[in-house]
Biotite code that builds the C-alpha atoms (Angstrom):
import biotite.structure as struc

atoms = struc.array([
    struc.Atom([-121.864, -114.494, 3.973], chain_id="A", res_id=1, res_name="MET", atom_name="CA", element="C"),
    struc.Atom([-120.909, -117.442, 6.298], chain_id="A", res_id=2, res_name="SER", atom_name="CA", element="C"),
    struc.Atom([-117.890, -119.717, 5.972], chain_id="A", res_id=3, res_name="SER", atom_name="CA", element="C"),
    struc.Atom([-120.353, -122.449, 4.784], chain_id="A", res_id=4, res_name="HIS", atom_name="CA", element="C"),
    struc.Atom([-121.388, -120.471, 1.734], chain_id="A", res_id=5, res_name="SER", atom_name="CA", element="C"),
    struc.Atom([-121.176, -122.357, -1.662], chain_id="A", res_id=6, res_name="PRO", atom_name="CA", element="C"),
    struc.Atom([-117.836, -122.567, -3.312], chain_id="A", res_id=7, res_name="LEU", atom_name="CA", element="C"),
    struc.Atom([-119.176, -121.301, -6.588], chain_id="A", res_id=8, res_name="ILE", atom_name="CA", element="C"),
    struc.Atom([-122.318, -119.813, -8.050], chain_id="A", res_id=9, res_name="TYR", atom_name="CA", element="C"),
    struc.Atom([-123.237, -119.191, -11.643], chain_id="A", res_id=10, res_name="HIS", atom_name="CA", element="C"),
    struc.Atom([-124.619, -115.973, -13.147], chain_id="A", res_id=11, res_name="HIS", atom_name="CA", element="C"),
    struc.Atom([-125.074, -116.112, -16.925], chain_id="A", res_id=12, res_name="THR", atom_name="CA", element="C"),
    struc.Atom([-121.629, -117.117, -18.217], chain_id="A", res_id=13, res_name="ASN", atom_name="CA", element="C"),
    struc.Atom([-119.633, -116.062, -15.116], chain_id="A", res_id=14, res_name="THR", atom_name="CA", element="C"),
    struc.Atom([-118.339, -118.377, -12.393], chain_id="A", res_id=15, res_name="ILE", atom_name="CA", element="C"),
    struc.Atom([-117.490, -116.700, -9.153], chain_id="A", res_id=16, res_name="ARG", atom_name="CA", element="C"),
    struc.Atom([-115.470, -118.399, -6.414], chain_id="A", res_id=17, res_name="PHE", atom_name="CA", element="C"),
    struc.Atom([-116.967, -117.263, -3.084], chain_id="A", res_id=18, res_name="ILE", atom_name="CA", element="C"),
    struc.Atom([-115.272, -117.748, 0.238], chain_id="A", res_id=19, res_name="HIS", atom_name="CA", element="C"),
    struc.Atom([-114.476, -121.503, 0.264], chain_id="A", res_id=20, res_name="PRO", atom_name="CA", element="C"),
    struc.Atom([-114.443, -123.116, 3.830], chain_id="A", res_id=21, res_name="PRO", atom_name="CA", element="C"),
    struc.Atom([-110.597, -122.948, 3.901], chain_id="A", res_id=22, res_name="ASN", atom_name="CA", element="C"),
    struc.Atom([-110.466, -119.329, 2.798], chain_id="A", res_id=23, res_name="PHE", atom_name="CA", element="C"),
    struc.Atom([-107.692, -117.337, 4.495], chain_id="A", res_id=24, res_name="LEU", atom_name="CA", element="C"),
    struc.Atom([-107.600, -113.534, 4.991], chain_id="A", res_id=25, res_name="PRO", atom_name="CA", element="C"),
    struc.Atom([-105.544, -111.967, 2.271], chain_id="A", res_id=26, res_name="GLY", atom_name="CA", element="C"),
    struc.Atom([-106.049, -114.815, -0.222], chain_id="A", res_id=27, res_name="LYS", atom_name="CA", element="C"),
    struc.Atom([-107.054, -113.738, -3.665], chain_id="A", res_id=28, res_name="THR", atom_name="CA", element="C"),
    struc.Atom([-110.518, -114.571, -4.687], chain_id="A", res_id=29, res_name="ILE", atom_name="CA", element="C"),
    struc.Atom([-110.780, -115.043, -8.516], chain_id="A", res_id=30, res_name="GLU", atom_name="CA", element="C"),
    struc.Atom([-113.621, -114.116, -10.715], chain_id="A", res_id=31, res_name="THR", atom_name="CA", element="C"),
    struc.Atom([-113.475, -115.875, -14.028], chain_id="A", res_id=32, res_name="VAL", atom_name="CA", element="C"),
    struc.Atom([-115.584, -114.767, -16.993], chain_id="A", res_id=33, res_name="SER", atom_name="CA", element="C"),
    struc.Atom([-116.220, -117.747, -19.371], chain_id="A", res_id=34, res_name="MET", atom_name="CA", element="C"),
    struc.Atom([-117.330, -117.357, -22.912], chain_id="A", res_id=35, res_name="ALA", atom_name="CA", element="C"),
    struc.Atom([-119.995, -119.649, -24.162], chain_id="A", res_id=36, res_name="THR", atom_name="CA", element="C"),
    struc.Atom([-118.786, -122.894, -25.633], chain_id="A", res_id=37, res_name="LEU", atom_name="CA", element="C"),
    struc.Atom([-119.487, -121.891, -29.225], chain_id="A", res_id=38, res_name="SER", atom_name="CA", element="C"),
    struc.Atom([-117.520, -118.728, -28.800], chain_id="A", res_id=39, res_name="ASN", atom_name="CA", element="C"),
    struc.Atom([-114.636, -120.110, -26.767], chain_id="A", res_id=40, res_name="ALA", atom_name="CA", element="C"),
    struc.Atom([-111.212, -119.084, -28.050], chain_id="A", res_id=41, res_name="THR", atom_name="CA", element="C"),
    struc.Atom([-108.973, -119.786, -25.086], chain_id="A", res_id=42, res_name="ASN", atom_name="CA", element="C"),
    struc.Atom([-109.041, -123.678, -25.285], chain_id="A", res_id=43, res_name="ILE", atom_name="CA", element="C"),
    struc.Atom([-106.457, -125.837, -26.873], chain_id="A", res_id=44, res_name="PHE", atom_name="CA", element="C"),
    struc.Atom([-106.305, -129.454, -27.949], chain_id="A", res_id=45, res_name="TRP", atom_name="CA", element="C"),
    struc.Atom([-104.002, -131.569, -25.813], chain_id="A", res_id=46, res_name="GLN", atom_name="CA", element="C"),
    struc.Atom([-102.204, -134.438, -27.487], chain_id="A", res_id=47, res_name="ASP", atom_name="CA", element="C"),
    struc.Atom([-100.690, -137.385, -25.654], chain_id="A", res_id=48, res_name="CYS", atom_name="CA", element="C"),
    struc.Atom([-97.961, -139.786, -26.734], chain_id="A", res_id=49, res_name="GLN", atom_name="CA", element="C"),
    struc.Atom([-100.273, -142.753, -26.895], chain_id="A", res_id=50, res_name="LEU", atom_name="CA", element="C"),
    struc.Atom([-103.139, -142.469, -29.489], chain_id="A", res_id=51, res_name="GLY", atom_name="CA", element="C"),
    struc.Atom([-105.768, -144.446, -31.171], chain_id="A", res_id=52, res_name="LYS", atom_name="CA", element="C"),
    struc.Atom([-103.389, -146.795, -33.075], chain_id="A", res_id=53, res_name="PRO", atom_name="CA", element="C"),
    struc.Atom([-101.782, -147.916, -29.820], chain_id="A", res_id=54, res_name="GLU", atom_name="CA", element="C"),
    struc.Atom([-105.140, -148.468, -28.127], chain_id="A", res_id=55, res_name="ARG", atom_name="CA", element="C"),
    struc.Atom([-106.425, -150.367, -31.058], chain_id="A", res_id=56, res_name="GLN", atom_name="CA", element="C"),
    struc.Atom([-103.313, -152.561, -31.169], chain_id="A", res_id=57, res_name="LYS", atom_name="CA", element="C"),
    struc.Atom([-103.775, -153.329, -27.403], chain_id="A", res_id=58, res_name="LEU", atom_name="CA", element="C"),
    struc.Atom([-107.432, -154.375, -28.027], chain_id="A", res_id=59, res_name="LEU", atom_name="CA", element="C"),
    struc.Atom([-106.706, -156.083, -31.361], chain_id="A", res_id=60, res_name="ASN", atom_name="CA", element="C"),
    struc.Atom([-109.661, -154.355, -32.939], chain_id="A", res_id=61, res_name="GLN", atom_name="CA", element="C"),
    struc.Atom([-110.525, -151.050, -34.614], chain_id="A", res_id=62, res_name="LYS", atom_name="CA", element="C"),
    struc.Atom([-112.618, -148.390, -33.025], chain_id="A", res_id=63, res_name="GLY", atom_name="CA", element="C"),
    struc.Atom([-115.856, -147.475, -34.812], chain_id="A", res_id=64, res_name="CYS", atom_name="CA", element="C"),
    struc.Atom([-119.476, -146.465, -34.251], chain_id="A", res_id=65, res_name="VAL", atom_name="CA", element="C"),
    struc.Atom([-122.356, -148.760, -35.142], chain_id="A", res_id=66, res_name="VAL", atom_name="CA", element="C"),
    struc.Atom([-125.301, -146.457, -35.209], chain_id="A", res_id=67, res_name="TRP", atom_name="CA", element="C"),
    struc.Atom([-128.654, -148.225, -35.100], chain_id="A", res_id=68, res_name="ILE", atom_name="CA", element="C"),
    struc.Atom([-131.618, -146.102, -36.115], chain_id="A", res_id=69, res_name="THR", atom_name="CA", element="C"),
    struc.Atom([-135.265, -146.851, -36.608], chain_id="A", res_id=70, res_name="GLY", atom_name="CA", element="C"),
    struc.Atom([-138.796, -146.406, -35.162], chain_id="A", res_id=71, res_name="LEU", atom_name="CA", element="C"),
    struc.Atom([-139.554, -147.206, -31.570], chain_id="A", res_id=72, res_name="SER", atom_name="CA", element="C"),
    struc.Atom([-140.281, -150.955, -31.365], chain_id="A", res_id=73, res_name="GLY", atom_name="CA", element="C"),
    struc.Atom([-138.238, -151.749, -34.491], chain_id="A", res_id=74, res_name="SER", atom_name="CA", element="C"),
    struc.Atom([-135.754, -153.846, -32.574], chain_id="A", res_id=75, res_name="GLY", atom_name="CA", element="C"),
    struc.Atom([-132.853, -151.428, -32.016], chain_id="A", res_id=76, res_name="LYS", atom_name="CA", element="C"),
    struc.Atom([-132.114, -152.323, -28.464], chain_id="A", res_id=77, res_name="SER", atom_name="CA", element="C"),
    struc.Atom([-132.510, -155.974, -29.116], chain_id="A", res_id=78, res_name="THR", atom_name="CA", element="C"),
    struc.Atom([-130.001, -155.768, -31.895], chain_id="A", res_id=79, res_name="LEU", atom_name="CA", element="C"),
    struc.Atom([-127.578, -153.742, -29.783], chain_id="A", res_id=80, res_name="ALA", atom_name="CA", element="C"),
    struc.Atom([-127.610, -156.174, -26.872], chain_id="A", res_id=81, res_name="CYS", atom_name="CA", element="C"),
    struc.Atom([-127.317, -159.233, -29.242], chain_id="A", res_id=82, res_name="SER", atom_name="CA", element="C"),
    struc.Atom([-124.521, -157.618, -31.165], chain_id="A", res_id=83, res_name="LEU", atom_name="CA", element="C"),
    struc.Atom([-122.563, -156.721, -27.971], chain_id="A", res_id=84, res_name="SER", atom_name="CA", element="C"),
    struc.Atom([-122.957, -160.286, -26.711], chain_id="A", res_id=85, res_name="SER", atom_name="CA", element="C"),
    struc.Atom([-121.702, -161.693, -30.069], chain_id="A", res_id=86, res_name="GLU", atom_name="CA", element="C"),
    struc.Atom([-118.679, -159.344, -29.999], chain_id="A", res_id=87, res_name="LEU", atom_name="CA", element="C"),
    struc.Atom([-117.951, -160.212, -26.411], chain_id="A", res_id=88, res_name="HIS", atom_name="CA", element="C"),
    struc.Atom([-117.951, -163.973, -27.246], chain_id="A", res_id=89, res_name="SER", atom_name="CA", element="C"),
    struc.Atom([-115.305, -163.216, -29.874], chain_id="A", res_id=90, res_name="ARG", atom_name="CA", element="C"),
    struc.Atom([-113.100, -161.302, -27.328], chain_id="A", res_id=91, res_name="GLY", atom_name="CA", element="C"),
    struc.Atom([-114.074, -157.864, -28.771], chain_id="A", res_id=92, res_name="LYS", atom_name="CA", element="C"),
    struc.Atom([-114.787, -154.933, -26.584], chain_id="A", res_id=93, res_name="LEU", atom_name="CA", element="C"),
    struc.Atom([-117.925, -152.902, -27.208], chain_id="A", res_id=94, res_name="SER", atom_name="CA", element="C"),
    struc.Atom([-120.121, -150.417, -25.316], chain_id="A", res_id=95, res_name="TYR", atom_name="CA", element="C"),
    struc.Atom([-123.864, -149.655, -25.911], chain_id="A", res_id=96, res_name="ILE", atom_name="CA", element="C"),
    struc.Atom([-125.157, -146.057, -25.835], chain_id="A", res_id=97, res_name="LEU", atom_name="CA", element="C"),
    struc.Atom([-128.901, -146.587, -25.477], chain_id="A", res_id=98, res_name="ASP", atom_name="CA", element="C"),
    struc.Atom([-131.123, -143.624, -26.202], chain_id="A", res_id=99, res_name="GLY", atom_name="CA", element="C"),
    struc.Atom([-133.375, -144.218, -23.206], chain_id="A", res_id=100, res_name="ASP", atom_name="CA", element="C"),
    struc.Atom([-130.550, -144.897, -20.841], chain_id="A", res_id=101, res_name="ASN", atom_name="CA", element="C"),
    struc.Atom([-128.714, -141.661, -21.933], chain_id="A", res_id=102, res_name="LEU", atom_name="CA", element="C"),
    struc.Atom([-131.869, -139.690, -20.951], chain_id="A", res_id=103, res_name="ARG", atom_name="CA", element="C"),
    struc.Atom([-131.586, -140.946, -17.461], chain_id="A", res_id=104, res_name="HIS", atom_name="CA", element="C"),
    struc.Atom([-128.149, -139.093, -17.149], chain_id="A", res_id=105, res_name="GLY", atom_name="CA", element="C"),
    struc.Atom([-126.229, -137.236, -19.814], chain_id="A", res_id=106, res_name="LEU", atom_name="CA", element="C"),
    struc.Atom([-129.352, -136.012, -21.652], chain_id="A", res_id=107, res_name="ASN", atom_name="CA", element="C"),
    struc.Atom([-131.871, -135.909, -18.806], chain_id="A", res_id=108, res_name="LYS", atom_name="CA", element="C"),
    struc.Atom([-132.261, -132.118, -19.218], chain_id="A", res_id=109, res_name="ASP", atom_name="CA", element="C"),
    struc.Atom([-133.594, -132.583, -22.827], chain_id="A", res_id=110, res_name="LEU", atom_name="CA", element="C"),
    struc.Atom([-137.100, -132.984, -23.989], chain_id="A", res_id=111, res_name="GLY", atom_name="CA", element="C"),
    struc.Atom([-138.467, -134.109, -27.325], chain_id="A", res_id=112, res_name="PHE", atom_name="CA", element="C"),
    struc.Atom([-138.835, -130.922, -29.252], chain_id="A", res_id=113, res_name="LYS", atom_name="CA", element="C"),
    struc.Atom([-136.868, -130.864, -32.537], chain_id="A", res_id=114, res_name="ALA", atom_name="CA", element="C"),
    struc.Atom([-134.066, -128.745, -31.131], chain_id="A", res_id=115, res_name="GLU", atom_name="CA", element="C"),
    struc.Atom([-133.818, -130.980, -28.053], chain_id="A", res_id=116, res_name="ASP", atom_name="CA", element="C"),
    struc.Atom([-133.600, -134.043, -30.244], chain_id="A", res_id=117, res_name="ARG", atom_name="CA", element="C"),
    struc.Atom([-130.937, -132.475, -32.232], chain_id="A", res_id=118, res_name="THR", atom_name="CA", element="C"),
    struc.Atom([-128.901, -131.727, -29.150], chain_id="A", res_id=119, res_name="GLU", atom_name="CA", element="C"),
    struc.Atom([-129.585, -135.263, -27.837], chain_id="A", res_id=120, res_name="ASN", atom_name="CA", element="C"),
    struc.Atom([-128.077, -136.753, -30.982], chain_id="A", res_id=121, res_name="ILE", atom_name="CA", element="C"),
    struc.Atom([-125.169, -134.347, -31.065], chain_id="A", res_id=122, res_name="ARG", atom_name="CA", element="C"),
    struc.Atom([-124.167, -135.140, -27.461], chain_id="A", res_id=123, res_name="ARG", atom_name="CA", element="C"),
    struc.Atom([-124.501, -138.877, -28.202], chain_id="A", res_id=124, res_name="THR", atom_name="CA", element="C"),
    struc.Atom([-122.404, -138.547, -31.332], chain_id="A", res_id=125, res_name="GLY", atom_name="CA", element="C"),
    struc.Atom([-119.641, -136.715, -29.370], chain_id="A", res_id=126, res_name="GLU", atom_name="CA", element="C"),
    struc.Atom([-119.583, -139.451, -26.735], chain_id="A", res_id=127, res_name="VAL", atom_name="CA", element="C"),
    struc.Atom([-119.594, -142.183, -29.416], chain_id="A", res_id=128, res_name="ALA", atom_name="CA", element="C"),
    struc.Atom([-116.680, -140.527, -31.097], chain_id="A", res_id=129, res_name="LYS", atom_name="CA", element="C"),
    struc.Atom([-114.703, -140.693, -27.833], chain_id="A", res_id=130, res_name="LEU", atom_name="CA", element="C"),
    struc.Atom([-115.452, -144.431, -27.426], chain_id="A", res_id=131, res_name="PHE", atom_name="CA", element="C"),
    struc.Atom([-114.314, -145.098, -30.990], chain_id="A", res_id=132, res_name="ALA", atom_name="CA", element="C"),
    struc.Atom([-111.163, -143.045, -30.391], chain_id="A", res_id=133, res_name="ASP", atom_name="CA", element="C"),
    struc.Atom([-110.574, -145.291, -27.317], chain_id="A", res_id=134, res_name="ALA", atom_name="CA", element="C"),
    struc.Atom([-110.559, -148.228, -29.714], chain_id="A", res_id=135, res_name="GLY", atom_name="CA", element="C"),
    struc.Atom([-113.972, -149.628, -28.736], chain_id="A", res_id=136, res_name="LEU", atom_name="CA", element="C"),
    struc.Atom([-116.798, -150.680, -30.990], chain_id="A", res_id=137, res_name="ILE", atom_name="CA", element="C"),
    struc.Atom([-119.452, -148.187, -29.861], chain_id="A", res_id=138, res_name="CYS", atom_name="CA", element="C"),
    struc.Atom([-123.023, -149.381, -30.519], chain_id="A", res_id=139, res_name="VAL", atom_name="CA", element="C"),
    struc.Atom([-125.433, -146.393, -30.480], chain_id="A", res_id=140, res_name="ALA", atom_name="CA", element="C"),
    struc.Atom([-129.095, -147.326, -30.327], chain_id="A", res_id=141, res_name="SER", atom_name="CA", element="C"),
    struc.Atom([-131.435, -144.336, -30.795], chain_id="A", res_id=142, res_name="LEU", atom_name="CA", element="C"),
    struc.Atom([-134.476, -143.528, -32.883], chain_id="A", res_id=143, res_name="ILE", atom_name="CA", element="C"),
    struc.Atom([-132.507, -140.490, -34.209], chain_id="A", res_id=144, res_name="SER", atom_name="CA", element="C"),
    struc.Atom([-135.413, -139.569, -36.537], chain_id="A", res_id=145, res_name="PRO", atom_name="CA", element="C"),
    struc.Atom([-133.748, -136.740, -38.491], chain_id="A", res_id=146, res_name="TYR", atom_name="CA", element="C"),
    struc.Atom([-131.317, -137.462, -41.309], chain_id="A", res_id=147, res_name="ARG", atom_name="CA", element="C"),
    struc.Atom([-129.322, -134.316, -40.860], chain_id="A", res_id=148, res_name="ARG", atom_name="CA", element="C"),
    struc.Atom([-128.554, -135.152, -37.213], chain_id="A", res_id=149, res_name="ASP", atom_name="CA", element="C"),
    struc.Atom([-127.316, -138.646, -38.165], chain_id="A", res_id=150, res_name="ARG", atom_name="CA", element="C"),
    struc.Atom([-125.226, -137.185, -40.928], chain_id="A", res_id=151, res_name="ASP", atom_name="CA", element="C"),
    struc.Atom([-123.751, -134.677, -38.502], chain_id="A", res_id=152, res_name="THR", atom_name="CA", element="C"),
    struc.Atom([-122.587, -137.619, -36.311], chain_id="A", res_id=153, res_name="CYS", atom_name="CA", element="C"),
    struc.Atom([-121.257, -139.376, -39.316], chain_id="A", res_id=154, res_name="ARG", atom_name="CA", element="C"),
    struc.Atom([-119.182, -136.278, -40.178], chain_id="A", res_id=155, res_name="ALA", atom_name="CA", element="C"),
    struc.Atom([-117.622, -136.462, -36.662], chain_id="A", res_id=156, res_name="MET", atom_name="CA", element="C"),
    struc.Atom([-115.862, -139.775, -37.455], chain_id="A", res_id=157, res_name="LEU", atom_name="CA", element="C"),
    struc.Atom([-112.731, -139.942, -39.575], chain_id="A", res_id=158, res_name="PRO", atom_name="CA", element="C"),
    struc.Atom([-111.987, -142.711, -42.076], chain_id="A", res_id=159, res_name="ASP", atom_name="CA", element="C"),
    struc.Atom([-115.596, -143.799, -42.615], chain_id="A", res_id=160, res_name="SER", atom_name="CA", element="C"),
    struc.Atom([-115.773, -145.362, -39.140], chain_id="A", res_id=161, res_name="ASN", atom_name="CA", element="C"),
    struc.Atom([-119.508, -144.621, -38.871], chain_id="A", res_id=162, res_name="PHE", atom_name="CA", element="C"),
    struc.Atom([-121.656, -147.631, -39.671], chain_id="A", res_id=163, res_name="ILE", atom_name="CA", element="C"),
    struc.Atom([-125.313, -146.765, -40.008], chain_id="A", res_id=164, res_name="GLU", atom_name="CA", element="C"),
    struc.Atom([-127.713, -149.754, -39.403], chain_id="A", res_id=165, res_name="VAL", atom_name="CA", element="C"),
    struc.Atom([-131.292, -149.051, -40.426], chain_id="A", res_id=166, res_name="TYR", atom_name="CA", element="C"),
    struc.Atom([-133.971, -151.133, -38.763], chain_id="A", res_id=167, res_name="MET", atom_name="CA", element="C"),
    struc.Atom([-136.452, -150.990, -41.556], chain_id="A", res_id=168, res_name="ASN", atom_name="CA", element="C"),
    struc.Atom([-139.506, -152.355, -39.935], chain_id="A", res_id=169, res_name="MET", atom_name="CA", element="C"),
    struc.Atom([-142.997, -151.219, -40.922], chain_id="A", res_id=170, res_name="PRO", atom_name="CA", element="C"),
    struc.Atom([-144.953, -148.898, -38.584], chain_id="A", res_id=171, res_name="LEU", atom_name="CA", element="C"),
    struc.Atom([-147.668, -151.492, -38.280], chain_id="A", res_id=172, res_name="SER", atom_name="CA", element="C"),
    struc.Atom([-145.224, -154.018, -36.866], chain_id="A", res_id=173, res_name="LEU", atom_name="CA", element="C"),
    struc.Atom([-143.660, -151.564, -34.400], chain_id="A", res_id=174, res_name="CYS", atom_name="CA", element="C"),
    struc.Atom([-147.120, -150.421, -33.305], chain_id="A", res_id=175, res_name="GLU", atom_name="CA", element="C"),
    struc.Atom([-148.240, -153.956, -32.842], chain_id="A", res_id=176, res_name="ALA", atom_name="CA", element="C"),
    struc.Atom([-145.209, -154.735, -30.680], chain_id="A", res_id=177, res_name="ARG", atom_name="CA", element="C"),
    struc.Atom([-145.445, -151.402, -28.711], chain_id="A", res_id=178, res_name="ASP", atom_name="CA", element="C"),
    struc.Atom([-143.155, -152.794, -25.921], chain_id="A", res_id=179, res_name="PRO", atom_name="CA", element="C"),
    struc.Atom([-143.344, -149.577, -23.905], chain_id="A", res_id=180, res_name="LYS", atom_name="CA", element="C"),
    struc.Atom([-146.980, -148.752, -24.538], chain_id="A", res_id=181, res_name="GLY", atom_name="CA", element="C"),
    struc.Atom([-145.966, -145.489, -26.217], chain_id="A", res_id=182, res_name="LEU", atom_name="CA", element="C"),
    struc.Atom([-147.863, -145.872, -29.441], chain_id="A", res_id=183, res_name="TYR", atom_name="CA", element="C"),
    struc.Atom([-151.073, -146.388, -27.546], chain_id="A", res_id=184, res_name="LYS", atom_name="CA", element="C"),
    struc.Atom([-150.487, -143.185, -25.580], chain_id="A", res_id=185, res_name="LEU", atom_name="CA", element="C"),
    struc.Atom([-149.573, -141.302, -28.760], chain_id="A", res_id=186, res_name="ALA", atom_name="CA", element="C"),
    struc.Atom([-152.740, -142.543, -30.572], chain_id="A", res_id=187, res_name="ARG", atom_name="CA", element="C"),
    struc.Atom([-154.762, -141.348, -27.516], chain_id="A", res_id=188, res_name="ALA", atom_name="CA", element="C"),
    struc.Atom([-153.173, -137.873, -27.809], chain_id="A", res_id=189, res_name="GLY", atom_name="CA", element="C"),
    struc.Atom([-151.342, -138.230, -24.454], chain_id="A", res_id=190, res_name="LYS", atom_name="CA", element="C"),
    struc.Atom([-147.913, -137.975, -26.133], chain_id="A", res_id=191, res_name="ILE", atom_name="CA", element="C"),
    struc.Atom([-147.242, -135.209, -28.607], chain_id="A", res_id=192, res_name="LYS", atom_name="CA", element="C"),
    struc.Atom([-144.512, -135.297, -31.333], chain_id="A", res_id=193, res_name="GLY", atom_name="CA", element="C"),
    struc.Atom([-144.182, -139.036, -31.325], chain_id="A", res_id=194, res_name="PHE", atom_name="CA", element="C"),
    struc.Atom([-141.985, -140.325, -34.123], chain_id="A", res_id=195, res_name="THR", atom_name="CA", element="C"),
    struc.Atom([-144.012, -142.185, -36.765], chain_id="A", res_id=196, res_name="GLY", atom_name="CA", element="C"),
    struc.Atom([-147.338, -140.776, -35.522], chain_id="A", res_id=197, res_name="ILE", atom_name="CA", element="C"),
    struc.Atom([-147.335, -136.973, -35.465], chain_id="A", res_id=198, res_name="ASP", atom_name="CA", element="C"),
    struc.Atom([-143.589, -136.457, -36.032], chain_id="A", res_id=199, res_name="ASP", atom_name="CA", element="C"),
    struc.Atom([-141.653, -137.700, -39.021], chain_id="A", res_id=200, res_name="PRO", atom_name="CA", element="C"),
    struc.Atom([-138.958, -140.365, -39.317], chain_id="A", res_id=201, res_name="TYR", atom_name="CA", element="C"),
    struc.Atom([-136.512, -139.768, -42.102], chain_id="A", res_id=202, res_name="GLU", atom_name="CA", element="C"),
    struc.Atom([-135.007, -143.119, -43.303], chain_id="A", res_id=203, res_name="PRO", atom_name="CA", element="C"),
    struc.Atom([-131.382, -143.232, -44.333], chain_id="A", res_id=204, res_name="PRO", atom_name="CA", element="C"),
    struc.Atom([-130.483, -142.779, -47.944], chain_id="A", res_id=205, res_name="LEU", atom_name="CA", element="C"),
    struc.Atom([-127.154, -144.613, -47.940], chain_id="A", res_id=206, res_name="ASN", atom_name="CA", element="C"),
    struc.Atom([-126.916, -146.744, -44.823], chain_id="A", res_id=207, res_name="CYS", atom_name="CA", element="C"),
    struc.Atom([-124.190, -149.428, -44.595], chain_id="A", res_id=208, res_name="GLU", atom_name="CA", element="C"),
    struc.Atom([-126.613, -152.101, -43.350], chain_id="A", res_id=209, res_name="ILE", atom_name="CA", element="C"),
    struc.Atom([-130.364, -152.503, -43.650], chain_id="A", res_id=210, res_name="GLU", atom_name="CA", element="C"),
    struc.Atom([-132.356, -154.994, -41.649], chain_id="A", res_id=211, res_name="ILE", atom_name="CA", element="C"),
    struc.Atom([-135.876, -155.768, -42.655], chain_id="A", res_id=212, res_name="LYS", atom_name="CA", element="C"),
    struc.Atom([-138.451, -158.530, -42.767], chain_id="A", res_id=213, res_name="GLU", atom_name="CA", element="C"),
    struc.Atom([-137.908, -161.443, -45.060], chain_id="A", res_id=214, res_name="ASP", atom_name="CA", element="C"),
    struc.Atom([-141.273, -162.516, -46.581], chain_id="A", res_id=215, res_name="SER", atom_name="CA", element="C"),
    struc.Atom([-143.029, -160.953, -43.638], chain_id="A", res_id=216, res_name="GLY", atom_name="CA", element="C"),
    struc.Atom([-140.809, -162.678, -41.015], chain_id="A", res_id=217, res_name="VAL", atom_name="CA", element="C"),
    struc.Atom([-138.526, -160.621, -38.810], chain_id="A", res_id=218, res_name="CYS", atom_name="CA", element="C"),
    struc.Atom([-134.948, -161.986, -38.434], chain_id="A", res_id=219, res_name="PRO", atom_name="CA", element="C"),
    struc.Atom([-133.984, -163.291, -35.078], chain_id="A", res_id=220, res_name="THR", atom_name="CA", element="C"),
    struc.Atom([-131.574, -161.299, -32.870], chain_id="A", res_id=221, res_name="PRO", atom_name="CA", element="C"),
    struc.Atom([-128.812, -163.813, -33.608], chain_id="A", res_id=222, res_name="TYR", atom_name="CA", element="C"),
    struc.Atom([-129.287, -163.391, -37.367], chain_id="A", res_id=223, res_name="VAL", atom_name="CA", element="C"),
    struc.Atom([-129.349, -159.600, -37.029], chain_id="A", res_id=224, res_name="MET", atom_name="CA", element="C"),
    struc.Atom([-126.230, -159.517, -34.977], chain_id="A", res_id=225, res_name="ALA", atom_name="CA", element="C"),
    struc.Atom([-124.575, -161.996, -37.338], chain_id="A", res_id=226, res_name="GLY", atom_name="CA", element="C"),
    struc.Atom([-125.172, -159.596, -40.208], chain_id="A", res_id=227, res_name="LYS", atom_name="CA", element="C"),
    struc.Atom([-123.545, -156.689, -38.470], chain_id="A", res_id=228, res_name="VAL", atom_name="CA", element="C"),
    struc.Atom([-120.563, -158.835, -37.212], chain_id="A", res_id=229, res_name="VAL", atom_name="CA", element="C"),
    struc.Atom([-120.003, -160.109, -40.774], chain_id="A", res_id=230, res_name="SER", atom_name="CA", element="C"),
    struc.Atom([-119.817, -156.542, -41.989], chain_id="A", res_id=231, res_name="TYR", atom_name="CA", element="C"),
    struc.Atom([-117.339, -155.540, -39.232], chain_id="A", res_id=232, res_name="LEU", atom_name="CA", element="C"),
    struc.Atom([-115.291, -158.651, -40.057], chain_id="A", res_id=233, res_name="GLU", atom_name="CA", element="C"),
    struc.Atom([-115.302, -157.944, -43.799], chain_id="A", res_id=234, res_name="GLU", atom_name="CA", element="C"),
    struc.Atom([-114.220, -154.310, -43.181], chain_id="A", res_id=235, res_name="LYS", atom_name="CA", element="C"),
    struc.Atom([-111.378, -155.289, -40.883], chain_id="A", res_id=236, res_name="GLY", atom_name="CA", element="C"),
    struc.Atom([-112.701, -153.844, -37.596], chain_id="A", res_id=237, res_name="TYR", atom_name="CA", element="C"),
    struc.Atom([-112.299, -157.064, -35.645], chain_id="A", res_id=238, res_name="LEU", atom_name="CA", element="C"),
    struc.Atom([-108.535, -157.191, -35.856], chain_id="A", res_id=239, res_name="GLU", atom_name="CA", element="C"),
    struc.Atom([-105.654, -154.731, -35.847], chain_id="A", res_id=240, res_name="CYS", atom_name="CA", element="C"),
])
C-alpha cells in the first residue's frame, strides 16, 4: 500500500487508520471498533459553564421550535419565510429548517419510504432541538405526515417548547396550487407514495396553532405570520 493510501476506511462498524502520509516507522497504528450508535455505551454528555439561560439572556428571547406541518402546497414555506421576516423586524433571531433544503444535504441519503420519512423527521427534530438550545426560534417546515414522528420530536423538547402549527388547507386547494408540479406527477402515477394521494397525512390532534381558510379565503402570509408571532409573544418567547 502506497504512502498516498486513504487515511481511513470503513468495514461494517470498524474504522481502521491506514498509513497516513506522515506515518513514521515504529509509530502505532490504531484499530478502533465502534459500536453502532444505538448500542454505544462509551459516550458521555459534556456540560459547559454557559448554558441555554445565558444564551437566551444574550439574545433576549427564548429558544423554541415552531414546527409547521401540512400537505405539499399548503403554504408551509410561505409561512416560514414570512414568520422569519417578521421576527427579524422585531430584532429576534430565527432559523428555518426547510424539508426540501435539508434533503439537499443532511438528509440527502433518505428516500420517501415510511422508514426514511421517520428518519428524516428524527434528524430534523434533533437539529431543531440544538437550535432551540442555542436560544434561537427554530422554524421547521416539513410535510411530516405521520403523527407519531411529530410527537417524537415534541418529546425531545423540554418545557413545552415545541409549537405545532397545522396548515389545515384542503387537498383540492393544495392540488390546484401545485407549485412544484408534484400532484400532477403523482396523479399520473410517476411519483409513488405521495402524501395526500396514495400515502396518508395524519393531522395533529392537539396542535398549538391551526391556520385554515376563512369563508373560503386563505389568509395572507402577513396574517399567518402575525398569528404565530402573537402566540410567541403571549407565551413569553420574545423576551427573556
